PAZABA-280983 format. One record per residue (C-alpha): residue number from 1; x, y, z. Coordinates in steps of 0.02 Angstrom, whole numbers. Example, Ala and Ser with C-alpha at 12.3 -4.5 7.8 and 13.67 -1.06 7.14 Angstrom:
2
  pos      c1      c2      c3
    1     615    -225     390
    2     684     -53     357
***
This chain:
656
  pos      c1      c2      c3
    1     408   -2658   -2753
    2     219   -2654   -2718
    3     152   -2487   -2659
    4      38   -2574   -2532
    5     189   -2658   -2451
    6     280   -2489   -2438
    7     127   -2409   -2359
    8     116   -2553   -2236
    9     298   -2531   -2187
   10     276   -2345   -2163
   11     121   -2375   -2056
   12     211   -2504   -1948
   13     360   -2386   -1927
   14     242   -2247   -1875
   15     155   -2360   -1749
   16     323   -2414   -1679
   17     378   -2233   -1664
   18     215   -2179   -1582
   19     227   -2322   -1457
   20     399   -2262   -1402
   21     338   -2083   -1384
   22     209   -2028   -1257
   23      75   -1903   -1305
   24       8   -1804   -1156
   25     -56   -1922   -1024
   26    -156   -1785    -940
   27    -167   -1597    -921
   28    -162   -1565    -734
   29    -186   -1403    -641
   30     -22   -1337    -570
   31     -69   -1373    -388
   32    -114   -1554    -428
   33      50   -1580    -521
   34     147   -1512    -371
   35      47   -1626    -255
   36      90   -1779    -361
   37     274   -1737    -354
   38     266   -1711    -165
   39     177   -1876    -138
   40     308   -1968    -241
   41     450   -1884    -145
   42     367   -1928      20
   43     350   -2110     -31
   44     534   -2112     -81
   45     589   -2030      83
   46     653   -1879     -14
   47     531   -1744      40
   48     621   -1677     193
   49     774   -1564     203
   50     944   -1636     157
   51    1071   -1683     291
   52    1211   -1567     346
   53    1397   -1558     313
   54    1533   -1465     407
   55    1608   -1318     314
   56    1725   -1175     358
   57    1643   -1008     395
   58    1738    -931     250
   59    1636   -1040     131
   60    1471   -1035     223
   61    1392    -874     157
   62    1218    -911      91
   63    1216   -1089     158
   64    1077   -1152     271
   65    1103   -1215     448
   66    1061   -1399     472
   67    1024   -1377     657
   68    1024   -1245     793
   69    1196   -1170     825
   70    1243   -1134    1006
   71    1381   -1024    1074
   72    1541   -1113    1123
   73    1607    -958    1211
   74    1521    -814    1295
   75    1542    -650    1204
   76    1630    -561    1277
   77    1705    -702    1379
   78    1769    -581    1514
   79    1715    -415    1590
   80    1793    -280    1483
   81    1805     -92    1467
   82    1676     -13    1352
   83    1771     152    1346
   84    1948     218    1350
   85    1982     280    1528
   86    2018     215    1702
   87    1950      60    1787
   88    1897      90    1967
   89    1795      14    2107
   90    1631     110    2105
   91    1627     109    2296
   92    1789     211    2299
   93    1707     355    2204
   94    1555     393    2313
   95    1634     549    2392
   96    1672     635    2225
   97    1579     800    2200
   98    1575     928    2061
   99    1629    1058    2190
  100    1752     943    2280
  101    1863     832    2174
  102    1912     660    2236
  103    2091     602    2209
  104    2125     421    2164
  105    2298     342    2162
  106    2351     278    1990
  107    2398      95    1990
  108    2308      65    2155
  109    2133     141    2147
  110    2129     187    1961
  111    2198      83    1819
  112    2217     146    1638
  113    2117      40    1513
  114    2074      47    1328
  115    1910      -9    1251
  116    1902    -199    1256
  117    2034    -222    1393
  118    1991    -344    1534
  119    1943    -259    1697
  120    2082    -271    1828
  121    2040    -367    1986
  122    1933    -277    2114
  123    1865    -150    1987
  124    1687    -138    1923
  125    1673      26    1826
  126    1763     135    1702
  127    1780     324    1707
  128    1796     399    1533
  129    1965     479    1502
  130    1887     648    1460
  131    1806     658    1635
  132    1966     659    1737
  133    2116     770    1772
  134    2288     713    1828
  135    2394     800    1960
  136    2582     821    1957
  137    2601     694    2096
  138    2514     556    1994
  139    2341     564    2068
  140    2181     558    1965
  141    2051     691    2005
  142    1868     644    1974
  143    1716     757    1996
  144    1571     633    2000
  145    1539     461    2070
  146    1513     314    1951
  147    1389     173    1966
  148    1441     -10    1972
  149    1469     -81    1795
  150    1460      90    1716
  151    1549      89    1546
  152    1582     -98    1563
  153    1534    -239    1444
  154    1490    -386    1555
  155    1543    -561    1514
  156    1407    -640    1404
  157    1325    -472    1370
  158    1308    -521    1185
  159    1302    -711    1192
  160    1318    -835    1335
  161    1396   -1007    1320
  162    1265   -1137    1263
  163    1144   -1001    1209
  164    1063   -1030    1038
  165    1139    -904     919
  166    1058    -962     756
  167     908   -1073     728
  168     893   -1222     611
  169     855   -1184     427
  170     932   -1011     437
  171    1016    -945     279
  172    1183    -874     331
  173    1219    -689     304
  174    1385    -597     328
  175    1332    -539     503
  176    1288    -718     550
  177    1463    -777     506
  178    1534    -642     619
  179    1421    -694     761
  180    1474    -876     744
  181    1657    -831     745
  182    1629    -717     894
  183    1556    -858     999
  184    1694    -983     962
  185    1650   -1068     797
  186    1769   -1091     651
  187    1649   -1205     557
  188    1463   -1232     542
  189    1353   -1380     496
  190    1254   -1326     343
  191    1135   -1423     234
  192    1214   -1508      86
  193    1179   -1419     -77
  194    1050   -1511    -183
  195    1133   -1584    -337
  196    1044   -1573    -505
  197    1097   -1658    -665
  198    1048   -1564    -823
  199    1033   -1659    -988
  200    1008   -1550   -1144
  201     935   -1646   -1291
  202     910   -1608   -1475
  203    1002   -1644   -1635
  204     983   -1461   -1686
  205    1078   -1397   -1533
  206    1260   -1343   -1534
  207    1378   -1292   -1394
  208    1399   -1108   -1353
  209    1577   -1102   -1422
  210    1518   -1151   -1598
  211    1443   -1040   -1730
  212    1275   -1117   -1779
  213    1235   -1162   -1958
  214    1063   -1136   -2033
  215     940   -1246   -1937
  216    1054   -1257   -1785
  217    1021   -1174   -1617
  218    1145   -1128   -1481
  219    1104   -1225   -1323
  220    1076   -1106   -1179
  221     928   -1174   -1080
  222    1053   -1266    -970
  223    1128   -1097    -923
  224     956   -1030    -875
  225     904   -1183    -774
  226    1077   -1207    -699
  227    1081   -1025    -647
  228     910   -1038    -566
  229     967   -1192    -469
  230    1126   -1108    -408
  231    1033    -950    -363
  232     914   -1056    -258
  233    1061   -1135    -168
  234    1092   -1296    -267
  235    1225   -1363    -383
  236    1200   -1404    -567
  237    1304   -1515    -681
  238    1266   -1512    -867
  239    1300   -1660    -980
  240    1348   -1660   -1163
  241    1205   -1629   -1284
  242    1108   -1791   -1314
  243    1036   -1837   -1484
  244     849   -1858   -1513
  245     838   -2047   -1498
  246     758   -2152   -1364
  247     913   -2261   -1340
  248    1030   -2111   -1324
  249     917   -2029   -1197
  250     901   -2187   -1093
  251    1090   -2205   -1092
  252    1110   -2023   -1040
  253     986   -2045    -897
  254    1078   -2200    -835
  255    1246   -2110    -842
  256    1174   -1961    -748
  257    1099   -2073    -614
  258    1272   -2147    -580
  259    1321   -1978    -506
  260    1181   -1995    -375
  261    1094   -1829    -409
  262     949   -1766    -306
  263     859   -1710    -464
  264     872   -1740    -651
  265     816   -1617    -783
  266     793   -1666    -964
  267     788   -1511   -1071
  268     669   -1523   -1220
  269     590   -1679   -1290
  270     440   -1659   -1175
  271     309   -1613   -1304
  272     218   -1723   -1430
  273     328   -1706   -1583
  274     412   -1845   -1679
  275     576   -1820   -1585
  276     504   -1805   -1409
  277     560   -1959   -1314
  278     579   -1895   -1135
  279     419   -1974   -1069
  280     462   -2139   -1154
  281     638   -2141   -1082
  282     576   -2105    -906
  283     446   -2243    -923
  284     580   -2367    -976
  285     678   -2334    -816
  286     543   -2278    -695
  287     371   -2198    -693
  288     293   -2045    -774
  289     183   -1956    -646
  290     129   -1805    -747
  291     138   -1762    -932
  292      59   -1595    -967
  293      18   -1456    -843
  294    -118   -1327    -868
  295       6   -1184    -873
  296      51   -1063   -1013
  297     190   -1055   -1063
  298     264   -1222   -1010
  299     118   -1337   -1048
  300     214   -1498   -1095
  301     306   -1521    -929
  302     344   -1700    -876
  303     365   -1756    -695
  304     427   -1931    -659
  305     525   -2039    -538
  306     669   -2157    -577
  307     695   -2253    -417
  308     705   -2119    -283
  309     762   -1982    -403
  310     636   -1857    -470
  311     652   -1816    -655
  312     575   -1663    -736
  313     557   -1648    -924
  314     575   -1463    -962
  315     499   -1386   -1120
  316     626   -1330   -1249
  317     570   -1150   -1276
  318     669   -1035   -1159
  319     520    -940   -1088
  320     434   -1105   -1048
  321     595   -1176    -975
  322     623   -1024    -863
  323     444   -1028    -799
  324     460   -1214    -763
  325     613   -1172    -659
  326     519   -1038    -563
  327     362   -1141    -531
  328     431   -1316    -500
  329     620   -1327    -487
  330     678   -1186    -373
  331     538   -1220    -245
  332     601   -1401    -238
  333     781   -1345    -212
  334     727   -1229     -71
  335     624   -1366      11
  336     776   -1481      14
  337     872   -1340      98
  338     739   -1321     231
  339     682   -1153     163
  340     504   -1102     124
  341     451   -1048     -49
  342     518    -875     -80
  343     370    -758     -94
  344     409    -615    -214
  345     356    -438    -182
  346     188    -408    -265
  347     115    -252    -343
  348     -50    -212    -425
  349     -30    -133    -597
  350    -149     -74    -731
  351    -135    -171    -894
  352    -102     -61   -1045
  353    -164    -197   -1164
  354    -308    -317   -1183
  355    -241    -491   -1144
  356    -327    -650   -1204
  357    -289    -806   -1101
  358    -328    -992   -1127
  359    -479   -1028   -1019
  360    -418   -1188    -935
  361    -238   -1137    -898
  362    -145   -1033    -771
  363     -74    -899    -884
  364      90    -816    -839
  365     154    -669    -939
  366     305    -557    -919
  367     275    -371    -912
  368     371    -208    -915
  369     322     -92    -772
  370     330      95    -747
  371     250     219    -629
  372     154     351    -726
  373      59     489    -637
  374      72     390    -475
  375      -1     229    -548
  376      92      69    -590
  377      68      24    -773
  378     102    -152    -841
  379     141    -174   -1025
  380     145    -355   -1084
  381     303    -406   -1175
  382     310    -520   -1326
  383     226    -683   -1277
  384     311    -809   -1391
  385     382    -953   -1289
  386     546    -934   -1385
  387     566    -746   -1356
  388     710    -746   -1234
  389     722    -555   -1236
  390     557    -551   -1141
  391     650    -638    -998
  392     785    -505   -1000
  393     670    -355   -1014
  394     536    -412    -890
  395     509    -314    -731
  396     383    -437    -664
  397     274    -590    -693
  398      86    -568    -704
  399     -29    -714    -666
  400    -201    -735    -743
  401    -282    -883    -652
  402    -370   -1029    -734
  403    -548   -1003    -796
  404    -515    -820    -834
  405    -521    -777   -1018
  406    -400    -635    -994
  407    -406    -451    -946
  408    -460    -293   -1034
  409    -352    -140   -1052
  410    -366     -43    -890
  411    -396    -197    -783
  412    -284    -229    -633
  413    -151    -365    -641
  414     -63    -444    -492
  415     122    -442    -533
  416     265    -525    -440
  417     417    -413    -455
  418     585    -459    -529
  419     652    -286    -487
  420     633    -174    -336
  421     496     -44    -324
  422     628      92    -320
  423     691      33    -490
  424     514      31    -558
  425     483     208    -496
  426     642     271    -579
  427     599     192    -747
  428     563     303    -898
  429     440     216   -1013
  430     454     260   -1198
  431     323     194   -1319
  432     306     225   -1503
  433     411     201   -1657
  434     558      84   -1651
  435     731     158   -1663
  436     888      57   -1623
  437     976     212   -1558
  438     854     230   -1414
  439     960      93   -1336
  440    1111     207   -1355
  441    1016     345   -1263
  442     970     221   -1125
  443    1153     173   -1108
  444    1211     353   -1090
  445    1073     388    -964
  446    1127     237    -860
  447    1309     292    -864
  448    1266     468    -805
  449    1127     419    -684
  450    1146     236    -629
  451     983     240    -531
  452     881     281    -686
  453     823     161    -820
  454     742     191    -988
  455     645      55   -1079
  456     560      67   -1247
  457     410     -31   -1311
  458     383     -37   -1498
  459     201       1   -1540
  460     223     116   -1692
  461     217     306   -1697
  462      28     320   -1687
  463      25     187   -1552
  464     147     293   -1452
  465      37     448   -1465
  466    -115     348   -1411
  467     -14     279   -1264
  468      24     458   -1210
  469    -160     503   -1224
  470    -203     352   -1115
  471     -61     398    -994
  472      26     232   -1021
  473     198     305   -1061
  474     309     449   -1008
  475     355     496   -1186
  476     340     431   -1363
  477     452     414   -1516
  478     372     472   -1678
  479     416     503   -1861
  480     246     527   -1941
  481     254     616   -2109
  482     104     722   -2159
  483      91     735   -2350
  484     -29     883   -2341
  485      95     995   -2249
  486     258     903   -2291
  487     301     908   -2105
  488     332     780   -1971
  489     231     742   -1814
  490     150     911   -1775
  491     -11     880   -1872
  492     -29     711   -1787
  493      -9     790   -1615
  494    -156     903   -1656
  495    -255     749   -1708
  496    -214     628   -1567
  497    -160     740   -1423
  498    -267     895   -1442
  499    -305     901   -1255
  500    -130     849   -1198
  501      -2     991   -1212
  502     162     917   -1274
  503     335     969   -1327
  504     424     897   -1478
  505     611     870   -1457
  506     714     808   -1604
  507     802     645   -1573
  508     888     625   -1741
  509     872     635   -1929
  510     875     460   -2004
  511     895     390   -2178
  512     749     282   -2234
  513     750     174   -2389
  514     729       1   -2464
  515     815    -145   -2379
  516     868    -274   -2508
  517     965    -438   -2519
  518    1155    -421   -2529
  519    1212    -352   -2695
  520    1036    -297   -2743
  521    1015    -442   -2866
  522     853    -372   -2941
  523     933    -204   -2979
  524     803    -106   -2879
  525     826      83   -2886
  526     655     156   -2840
  527     487     112   -2765
  528     410      73   -2935
  529     534     -70   -2957
  530     463    -173   -2814
  531     307    -227   -2910
  532     305    -416   -2914
  533     425    -433   -2767
  534     381    -501   -2595
  535     372    -349   -2483
  536     394    -348   -2292
  537     289    -208   -2217
  538     284    -123   -2049
  539     131    -130   -1936
  540     -16     -11   -1950
  541      22     154   -1865
  542     210     142   -1893
  543     290     298   -1965
  544     385     193   -2091
  545     221     122   -2156
  546     147     297   -2169
  547     300     351   -2268
  548     290     197   -2381
  549     106     230   -2417
  550     151     409   -2464
  551     286     349   -2583
  552     163     226   -2662
  553      40     369   -2690
  554     177     476   -2769
  555     211     336   -2894
  556      28     297   -2924
  557      43     122   -2852
  558    -100      38   -2758
  559     -60     -64   -2603
  560    -155    -207   -2688
  561     -11    -216   -2813
  562     116    -250   -2675
  563     137    -434   -2638
  564     154    -456   -2450
  565      87    -284   -2405
  566     -10    -365   -2262
  567     146    -450   -2190
  568     195    -345   -2038
  569     352    -328   -1933
  570     366    -218   -1779
  571     546    -159   -1796
  572     670    -106   -1930
  573     780    -251   -1881
  574     631    -369   -1900
  575     611    -310   -2080
  576     797    -332   -2112
  577     795    -506   -2035
  578     651    -559   -2147
  579     743    -500   -2302
  580     905    -580   -2243
  581     819    -748   -2217
  582     737    -743   -2389
  583     561    -730   -2320
  584     541    -566   -2414
  585     630    -485   -2562
  586     627    -307   -2493
  587     558    -195   -2358
  588     572     -15   -2301
  589     677      31   -2151
  590     833     116   -2087
  591    1004     109   -2167
  592    1076      56   -1999
  593     961     -97   -1995
  594    1012    -150   -2170
  595    1197    -133   -2133
  596    1180    -226   -1968
  597    1117    -378   -2066
  598    1241    -359   -2210
  599    1106    -309   -2335
  600    1096    -188   -2479
  601    1009     -20   -2455
  602     935     109   -2573
  603     908     275   -2486
  604     740     359   -2515
  605     732     504   -2393
  606     798     581   -2233
  607     664     599   -2099
  608     652     682   -1929
  609     623     567   -1780
  610     558     662   -1627
  611     524     627   -1446
  612     350     681   -1394
  613     351     735   -1211
  614     189     785   -1121
  615     203     943   -1019
  616     152     844    -863
  617     308     738    -888
  618     426     873    -949
  619     469     946    -778
  620     497     779    -691
  621     674     739    -637
  622     676     587    -750
  623     631     684    -907
  624     754     822    -865
  625     893     695    -840
  626     850     615   -1008
  627     850     782   -1099
  628    1016     828   -1020
  629    1093     668   -1089
  630    1009     693   -1259
  631    1086     867   -1275
  632    1258     817   -1213
  633    1402     835   -1335
  634    1460     657   -1301
  635    1293     578   -1345
  636    1267     686   -1500
  637    1442     644   -1561
  638    1415     457   -1542
  639    1240     464   -1618
  640    1301     563   -1769
  641    1438     436   -1799
  642    1309     299   -1832
  643    1276     256   -2013
  644    1117     336   -2076
  645    1099     461   -1933
  646    1125     649   -1915
  647    1129     733   -1745
  648    1151     916   -1791
  649     976     957   -1725
  650     970     827   -1586
  651     895     897   -1426
  652     817    1049   -1509
  653     636    1094   -1475
  654     527    1087   -1631
  655     426    1246   -1644
  656     247    1237   -1714
***
């Protein structure tokens, strides 16, 4: 078969494929993209709030009123006693004196009532029961006159029939439901919940109840987007996973439209790859309004209309998908409910890192926040669009506007909060060397003191000491070995924190060694054996890297002889994952990390891992609470039970 003919067929197939896909039509600023969507909704008659439906009060919590709600009954709907006592006519009491008691006849001039009882006829006041005496002949003695309507709740004192109790577009709270019931309502007309259809796409995706094979990914973006929709007040229905073909996607869109949704979301397939057909499918059935927004992450968003139904193509990476939900989808749900955009609480925080941003995009990044020495500090979390843990760990979302190249360390960021300020202020920020058991300490702290929270940011041991010097953390984790003195950490404190008095507290002794593929197929037994293997290193400043360099020196090995010496991971588990996936043949890390990934481990040394606590932090209630947990018998017992850990010196102060 002629090669030229084959090349021609391949070219024609590529052209056909490219014609069915849509590369970015434009790259619009966020405000312009929102304006295009609003204009399309206005033209379709879909911009305003949704109509109402009648629902029982028991199911109305969180719903939004579709119109003003007026009282059907006055509340109270009769004059009633506001106190336990005796109902009287105020005019009958004018002669009562403190020095000359006035007697009233029970049943005729004074009538016993309890709080909430209707006032008997011809009475207009209540005398509290503790202000009267009763004679043997059944008379009531009073010592002071009462004013008309004293200790009486008048009819309509709270609400009067036909009075507006709740306004239109009011989101119902528990107290609102009580007020509606109190003025005669058993139901309320609330706006219908916006209905969203969610279509996950991708041949690599599997359902959450299946264990993924290599190359497969558990589908969970529908959970994120569906949760955002429900949290905003809408309903979300997720379809089966749709394969990456144009015909399958068109069929899925048609099937979803049969359910008459208010909004359709197509998850993934919005970029410019060979399997991205969302824009093409929308064009087949309707119109693409926007393909590509000047936002990071979330650049390849699609906005279109199929008939009167808006369709949003959501990027496949979870961080991008979540941001698309925050910026475009939940505001639309709230608008359909008659609610304004929810403005988050904002705080100004000092960035602990230099951040580089794309010049033409609105850049959004998730940050961890802590209050240190009275100042809010923002530490950027991992920025990969697929790093879902950044969504979980984030305390807030920082925005760097378009045409800004970023911020320098020490610059102020505007951050919209995901957590309350009280939570931020009770956060203990730990920076430094990674240790998986810091999470165990955070768990014990939370169990003992639910209001407190400890978060750790992995920047390496030296990075942690520098963060303390810059006052960007409350304490640091460190395991820096000094070959000259054969000691841990103290020499480095003198080097990096000479002007910052600190206390070293032992966290644990840990076993460090070589992490290897299962079964140790190369028969590695010592550092010298790794020549010629692909090594996975830790980042500069990490204690594990310092230890590895020391071991290389002991064996007379140059770092130039280590293949992959420049490849860096930021955690022990990251090293183990690289070895497990075959990216590297070996790496140095903790025994616990190797065992967590089912890998072989050759122990090299036991090291001391310390917490470095500045004196300015040591006496704070947060640090004292943390030390109390660290020294508790329960924590030490659980820590010592972990493979590759000893806790016999945990909590002890390291003396210089």
